[in-house]
N, C-alpha and C positions, 0 to 999 in steps of 0.2 A: 504493500500500500504506500510505502514511503514516497516513491517518486510521483505517485498520483496526487498526493497532497502538495508536493513541492513544485511540480513542473506544470507548465502550460501544456494542456492537451487540446489541440485545435481541431481534432477530428469531430466534425458535426454532421448531422444529416439534414437534408432539406425537409421543409415542412409541407409544401403544397405546390400543386400545379394548377390550383384554382386561383382566383383573384384574391388570394389570402397572402399572408406574410410568407415569403419564401426565404429560405436560408441557403447559403452557398456551400457547396462541397469544397472544403478547404484542407482535407486531410493530408494532401501531398504538397502543400505549400510551405515555404519557409516563413519565419517570423517577419522577415523584411517586407513581405507582401502586405502586411497590415499597416505599414508605415505610409502607404499612399491612400488616397481618398477611397478608391473602390475596395481596397483591402480592408480598411477600417469599417466601411459600411457592411462588408461581409461578416466581419468579426462581430459587430453589434447584432446583426440578424442571427448569427449563430448562437448568441447567448440565450435566445428564446428556447433552445432545446431544453433548458432546465425547467421551463414551465411544465414539462411533462412528468416531473419526478414523482409526483403523488400517484400516478396512474399507470406506470409502466410495468411494475413487477411486484409480486407479493413478497419477494426477498429484499425489497427496498422500501420505498415510501408507502406503498399500498397497505402494508400491514401496520404502519405507524400512525395512520391518520384517522381511523374510524373504529376498528374493533377493540374489544375490552374497554368499552365505555358503558354508560348506563343503557343505551339503546341498541348496541351492536356487539357482536361477539364473533370469534373464530369458530368454525364448525369443529375443527380438530380439538379433542378434549384437552390435550396438554396445554395448548395456547389458551383455550377458553378458561381453564382453571387458573391460569397464570402460575403454572408450576415452576419449580426451581430450575429444571432443565431448560425451560423456555424463557424464564425471566430472571433467574436468581443470581447470575454471575456474569463476569466479563467474557465468558466463553459460551454463554447461553445462546439459544436460537435468536432471541431478540437482539443480542449483541451483534450478530451477523447482519441483521437489518440495519442497525445503526452504523456499522462499518461501511456498508454500501451507501447509506445516506450521507455519510461524511465524504465519501469519494473513493471507494475501492475500485480496482480494475474490473472491467467488464469485457472479458475475452479480448478480441481485437478492436473493440469499440471504445469510445471515450468513456471515462467514468461518468456515472449519472449523478454523482453526489455534489455536495455543497462547495467544498473547498477548491476543487479544480475550476468550478464555475466562478467562484469568487475571484480566483487568481486571473481568470480570463477577463473578468470585469475590471480588475485593477490594471491589467495591461491596456485595455481599451481606454480607461480613464487617463493613463499615462500618455498615450498617444494623442488623445483628443486635447489634453491640456498643454502638452509640451512640444509635440511635433506639429500638430494642427495641419494635416495635409489637405491640399486642395480647398474645397468649399468649407471644410472645417476651420480653415484659417481666415476665410474672407466673409463668411456669413455667420455672424454671432448668434442670431436667432436659431439658425439650423444647428449650430454646434451645441447650443444649450438644450435644444430638443433631444438631440441624440445623447447628450450627457445625462439628461434626465431619465432617459430609458435605461441607461447603464446603472445609474444609481438606484432606480426602482428594482431592477433585476438583482443587483447585489444585495439590497436591503431585504428582498424576498428570501434570498438564501440565508442570510443571517437570522431572519425571523423564523424560518422553518427549522433550522438546526438548533437554535436556542430554545424553541418550544420543546424540543425533545430532551436537551441536555442541560439547559440553564446557562451557566457561565461557559462561554466557549471562546476560542481564539478570535480576536478581532483583527483580522489581517487586512490591511489597507494599502499595502505596497506591493507592486508586481514582483514576481520571482520568475526569471526566465531561464535559469539553469540550475542543475542539481549540484550543490556544493557540499552535500553530505551533512548539512546542519538542518535539523528538524526541531527547532526550538519554537514551540508554539504555546506560550503561556496563556492561560485563560483570562479573559476580561470579565469584569462584573457585568451582570445584566443591566445595571444602571447605566454603565458606560456604553454598552451595546445599544440600548434604547436611545440614549442621547444622540449617538451617531446616526442610527437609521431614521430617527424622527427628523433630524436635521437634513439628511439626504432626501427624505420623502417630502419635506417642505419645498426643497428645490425642485423636485420632480413635479409636484403639484402646481408650482408656479410656472413651469416651462413646458409641460406636455400639452399637446393640442386637445381640443374637446372632441375631435373625431379624427379617424384615420381611414385611408383607403385600403390599407392592407390589413385584413382581419387577423387578429392575434396580437398586433402591436398594442402596447399599453397607451391609455389616454389619460387626460386630466382627471376624468371621473373615476377610473380605476385607481389612480394614485390617491385621490381624495378618500375613496372608500378604505384603502389600505392605511392611509395616514390616520383616519378617524379611529380605526381599529387599534392602531398602535397607541394612540392617546388613551383609549379605553383600557387596554391591557395594563398600561402603567398605572392608571387610576385604580383599577381593580386590586392591585397588589400594594397600593400605597400604605395601607394599614397593617401590612404583614411584617414590617421591619422588626418589630419586637414581639412577634408571635411566639408562643411557647412551642409551636409545632415547627420542626425544622423544615419539613417539606413546604410549608407556607412561607417561612422566612426566605427560602431560596427563590421564591417568586418575586421578591422585591425588586422593583425596577426604577425606583426614585419616587419622590413625592413632590409633584408640581401642582399647586393649588388650582391652576387654571385648566387642568387637563379635561375635566368633564365639560367645561365651557367650550374648549377647543373641539371636543368630539361633536358637540351639538352644532357648532358653527360650520365645521368642515362638512359633516354629514348633510346638513341643511343645504349647503351650496351644491353638493352632489345631487341631492334630490331635486332641487330647483333647476339646476343646470341640465339634467337629463330629462326634465319634464315630469319626473316622479311617477311615471306610469309603469305598472307591472304588466306582464303578459296577461291578457284577459282570461285565459284558460291555463291552469297550472300544468296540464299535461303537455301543452305545446312547447314548454321549455325542454322536454325530454323526448318528445315524439320525433324520431329521426327524419321523418318526412318533412318536418317543418324546421327543426333546429339545425339541421345540417345545410339547409339551403337558404333559409331566411330567419336567422336567429333574432329573437326579440331584443330590443334595446335594454331590457332588464339585465341582460347578460353583460356585465362590465368587463370581464376578461375571461378568456378560456384558453386552454392549452390546445394547440393545433395538431391534428392528425389528418391523414389523407387516405383516399381510396387507393392511391398508388402506394402500396405498402412498402416499397423500397425506400420511401422518403421518411419512414416513421421510426428508424432506428431498429435495434435488435429486437426489442420486446413489444413494440407497437403499443396500443392502448389495451393492456391486459385487464383493466377494470371491467371491460365488457363481459368477462367470463366469471369474475370472482364472486359476484353477488347472486348467481343463479343456482338454485338447488336442483337435485336430480328429479326430473319430471318424466323419465323414460321407463321406470321399472314397473312392468306389468300394467302399463297405463294405456296401451294402444297409441302412444305418442313416441315417435322417433325424433332424434335431434333435428331441429329445423332452424333456419336462419331467423325466423320471426321470434323464436323463443330463446335463442342463444345457446352457447355451449355451457353445459351445467358443471362447472368446476366445483361448485359447492364449497367455496373457501370461507366466505363470510355470510352472516345472516343476522337478522334482528334478534334481540332478546325478547322474552315475553313482554317485558315492559315497553320495548320498542313498538310493539303492536298496541298494547293497552294505552299508551300515552295518547293515542288518537281517541279522545274521550267521547267524541260524537261521530261515529263512523257513518251515519246516515245523512248528516247535514254538512259535514266537512269533507269536501270532495277529495282532499289530499290523500286520504287513506286508500281509496280504490284507484286513484290515479298514480299512486306510488307503487302498488303491489300488483304482481301478475296473479290475479285471484282465480283465473280459470284457464284451462287448457282444452283444446279440441283435438280429438283423435285424428291423426293424419296417416294411419296405416291401413291398407286394404285387408280384407278378411284373410287372405292367404298367408300374410306375414304378420298379422296383428298380434301384438305382445300382451294383449289384455289378459287379466286373470279371469277365471271362470266363475259362473254362478254355482254356489253351493246349494244343497237342497234346502237348507234353512233360509238362506237369503232369497232364493227363488220363491219359496212359499210365502215369505213376508211380502215380497214385492207384488206377487200376483194377488194377494189379498188386500193390499193397500194402495196399489198404483193408481195414478190418474186415469180417468176413463178413456182418454185418447191414446194411452200407451199400450204396447203389445204385452201379452203374457210371455214369460220366459221359461226355459227348461234348464234344470240343473245340468252342469257340464258344458253349457254353451259359453262362448265368450261374452263377457259382460258389456264391454265397451265397443261400440261400432264406429267405423270410419265416418268422420264428419260430424260426430256428435260429441257431447260433453264428455271429457275424459277425467279431469281432476277439478275440484273446487276446494276452497279453503275458507274456514270460519275460525276466527280467533275469539273464542268466547270465554267467559268466566265460569268458575265452578258452579256458581248458583244459576248459571244459564245453560247448564249441561243439556245436550240433546240426547234423545233416547238412543241407546247403543244399537238396538235392533234396526231402527230406521236408518241410522248412519251406515251400518254395515250391509244394508240391503238395497243399495242404490245401483243403477246401471252406470256408475262412474265411481272413481275414488273420491270419497268424501272425507277430506282431511280436517278433522275437528279437534280442537285442543281438549275439550272436556266432554265426555259422554257419561251417561248414567244407565245402569242396568235396571230395567223395570222389574226384573225378577228378584234381584238381590239388593237393590237400592244402593249399590256401590258406585262410587265415582272413579272414573278412569281417565288418566292423562295421556294424551297423544298415543293412541293405539294405531297400529298400521292396519292395512286392509285385511290381513289374516288374523287380526286380534293380538298380535305380538306387541311387545312394549318398545316404543321408540325411545322413551325415557328422555333424560337430559344429558347424561355423561356417557354415551354409548358409542360415540364416533360413527353413528349410523348416518349414512348419506341419504336418508329417506327424503321424500318431498317436504319442502318447507315453503312458506309463503315468501316469495322472493321480491326484492326491489327490481322494478323493470326500468329504472332510470337509465341504465347503460345498454339495454338491448340494442344490438347493432346488426341490422339486416344486410350490411355490406361487409361483414367480416371477410377477410382474405382479399378484399378489393372489388367484389362484385356481389350481386344478389343471387348468383347461381347457387342452387341448393347443394351442388357438389362441394361447396365451401363449408358445409355444416360442421365440420370438425376443426375448422380454422380457429386458431387462438388470436389471430392478428386483427385487433380492433382498429377501426378507422374513424370512429367518432371523436369529435372534439370533446374535451373534458372541461366542465364548468369549474371555474375557480372563484369568481366573485359575481354576486347577483345583487341587484338593487333592493330586493326583499331583505337581504341581510343589512344593508345600509339603514333601512328603517328600524330594524331591531337593535342595531348598534346605537342609533340615536335614542330609541326608546329606553334602552338600559341606562344611558347617561341621564336622561330625564328622570328616570325612577331613582337613580342613586342620588339625585339632588332633591328628591321628594316631590317632583313635579309629575304626579301620577296621571293627571288628566291628559297631559301632552303625551306621556308614554302610551297610555291606552289608545289614544288616537292613532299613533303609529302602528301599534299592534293590529288595530282593526283595519288598516289598509290591507294587510295580509289576509285577514279574515274575510273581508269583502270579496277578495278574489277566490278564496277557498270555498265559499258557499256555493251550493248548487243553485243555478239560475233558472228562472221560468223557461220552459221549453227544452231544457237539458234533460236527457234520460239518465236515470240512475242505473247501475248495473243490475242485471237480473239476479245475480247471486245475492246482492244486498236485499232486493225486494222479496226474495223467496226465503232466505235463511238467516239474515242478520238479526240477532236478538233485539236490537234497537229499532227494528222496522215499525214497531207499534207506535213510534213517535210520529210517523208520517200520516198524511191525509190518506184516506182509503183510495182515492182516485190515483194516488201516486204509486200504489201497489198493484196496479193493473197494467199489463204490457201495453205499450213499450215503456212503462214506468216513468212517464214524463213528469218533471217537476212542475208543480202548479204555482208555487209562490217562492220568492227569493228566500233562501234558507239563512240569510245573514243574521236576521234577528235571533235565530236559534243558537248561533255560535258567536254572537257579539260579546266581546270582552268588556267587563267593567272592573272597577276597583275591587268588587266583591270576590273576584277570582283569586286575589292574593290578600284578602283581609281575613284574619283569623276568626273562626266561629261561623262563617257564612256557609251556606249550602254549596255555593260555587267553589269555595276553597276546599271543602270536604271532598267534592267530586274530583278535584285536581290531584288528590292523592299525594300530598307532600310527604317527604320522608320525615321520620320522627325528630330529627335534629333541627328541623326548620319550623319555628314557632312564631316569630315576629312578622309583622307586615313587611318590613324591610327585607328580611330573608326570603319570605314567600315570593316577593316580587322578583328577586334575582332568580330564584328557581323556576318561577313561571316563565321568565324569558328563555331559560334553557330548555324547559319543556316545549315551548313554542318553536325554538330552533330545531329541536329534534323532530317535531312534526313537519316543519317546512323543509329541512335540509337532510333528512335521514339518508344515509349512504353517500352523501356528496363529498365527504372527506374533510370536514372541518370540526367534527365533534370532539376529537381527542384534544386538539390544541385549544379549543374554546373552553372546555371544562377545566383543563389544566391551568390556563391563564386566569380563569375566574377563581381558582382555588377550591373548586368543589368536585374535582374528579374523584378523589378517594371516597368521599362520603356517598356520592351518587352511585358509584360502582358497588359498594358493599351493601347498599340498601335496595338497589334496583336490578343488578345483574346477578342472578342467582348462580350462574356458572362460575363467576369470579369471586363471589362473596364467601367469607368464612362465618357468616352469621347463621344462627339457627332459629327456626320457628317463624320465619317471616313470610312464608309462602303457604298456600293451601296444600292439603295432604290428599293424595290419591290412594286407591287400593293397590295399584301396581307400583310399588316403591322400587322395584328393580334392584333389590339388595343394596340400596343406597345410591344407585345410579339413576333412579327415577324420581318421581315427585313425592318426596317425603317431607317437604316443607323446609328443608335446610339448604344452605348454600353449599356449593361443591368446590369452592375455590380457595386461593391462597393470596388474594390481593393484599399488598403491603403499602403503607404510606410512601415509602421511598420509591415504589414503582411509578409514582407520578412524575418522576424524572428517569430517563433511561440510563442504562449503564454505559460507561465508556468501554468500548470493546478492547480486549487484550491485544487484538491484531493492530489496533491503533497505538496503544500505550507502548508496546515494545519497540515501536519505530521512533519514538520521541528521543530527543537529545537535549543536552543543555546548550548554552550559547556557543560552546566550543566544539560541539559535535560529539560529545561523550554521551553514551546511552544512559538513560535514567535508571537508577537502581530501584529496587523493589519499594523502598520507602518513598521515593519521589513519585513513583507510579501510583502508590496507594494514596498519596496526598492529592494527586491529580483526580483520582476517582471520585465520583459522586457518593455522598454518604449512604450507608446501608449496604453497599456492595463489597 
């Protein structure tokens, strides 16, 4: 890893052949090339490769940004439990991710990590300030615009890596050759934030409000990022003297005007962009729309292309990671429309339950792939068969317009419903005989036996226990935000096994800008203004008159009784705007109210001030689930640990917090207890041994064990 921290690695891949931002292939060029105008422009464009770091690979950023939070987890049990082998040491599995995030070698390709990118930024800044080739020396406005881009992209790297590790090296000078000295002392977060806030102020002042090359950063993306930095510093301002070490480590300085700066800058972004969200939540993720005509709500996205040779070694792998197995005995084979089911990450039970109103808040059904249709002809259909008991129940209880069935026949027919999902509560359990006797796989969290009155948690179609800690890659209700029907570069179904995602990856949305401002208002006690911002999102989230709700919702969702009878008749057309049913008021975070009770705050949250903060992050989980900001947001707010141990059963070590089922699976099922080993110091990542052993002092001497231990984060 040593030379990849220290040296400039200029191999980049191009981003696009569309009218988007294009990067130059510069792998075979010398550093002298970048000292002229065209070369420097190529280098700056090449810096945008780093925008992809969150979404390329689960051995890099993809595992660090979302799972093992309150609402999301890894499917693999070891990671989900946050076990010692996965999290507990500098040679753990997560240490390998951090090593790549820092900048480890990636075969023959450029490292994807922070510090090679930061060094490239430093070289670009050195050239733009001291050599000023061509137009960079004659057009000050142009030079400042390009400098602002570089500062944005460097600040983004410092932000991402410090989110994971806390104090990190603040490298601001270019390094063009390997001199054998790898002396990288850590800087305090307070100094890092001073630097990146100063740089982002410059970027905000000098970036244009719009660009012709999609993917280049704008003034509004910079303002969004800057307001978030001010908020992060304000969030931790009171932690300097905390009794909890993991909170003290978050301290970034205490500037009295930070919340006012958040409000000012976020307001300018909202006003400058017009403040308009995409009218339909799903259009943000529907590739038929988002890939051709992305809404202006998207302030910045990482660019990938249908020409997969332009996307680097790993492409956009996030298109695979969030999809559970939908093919087992289901009559559904892998299809471009449904995605390749890697089954890497999934929501926690709370991640589903946090959508408190599934029938009026459209984000729930627009986030998840709640239904699959069989796509296999009879001759090759993988469907499971009717059992005698299931066939008898169906024939006795089926709708009048449905055919009778015979035991031994395939249950699921081509072109018909194959799988549906309902995430219900124990008290909403469905009858087990009904669930197990449908002509499709009916995946229900809680069922109850009418014969024994026992409650069962996540039974599979054959009645076996899927449990919690079983490593079973059974179907689960998956986020559909990343589904990519152009995987491998075309819509050809022959690409159904391709891992090569081509979709752009969202990094910043105006909806978050509203919530950033709302949090700042609330932290100042200005709750009316905060509520107004939250309701901008709720207005978009509500089902609108004329919009059809999903048939699964109308047929099986326990909350469907809240709807008007006319809305439960096909095609399930919404008759009235649902906004009033999901409108937020101060009651939602006021202790003792019905609304606050329904929000389900964790036991440590009792005051209005704390309830407000947690409501903001509940709302962020509803709005941004699986989009890759959860871990850093909860971390910076200082609430990651408590929300994980109370809301993520797989990572928690707490007992008695969850309902109990009859099928406890020898402790691996739903026995009401946490299954995990989450520790407070896990809210900061471990410095990997592979990095530490490369470090030297200022004279090039390797650090001894004591010095490496002093460099390491507490607890490891």
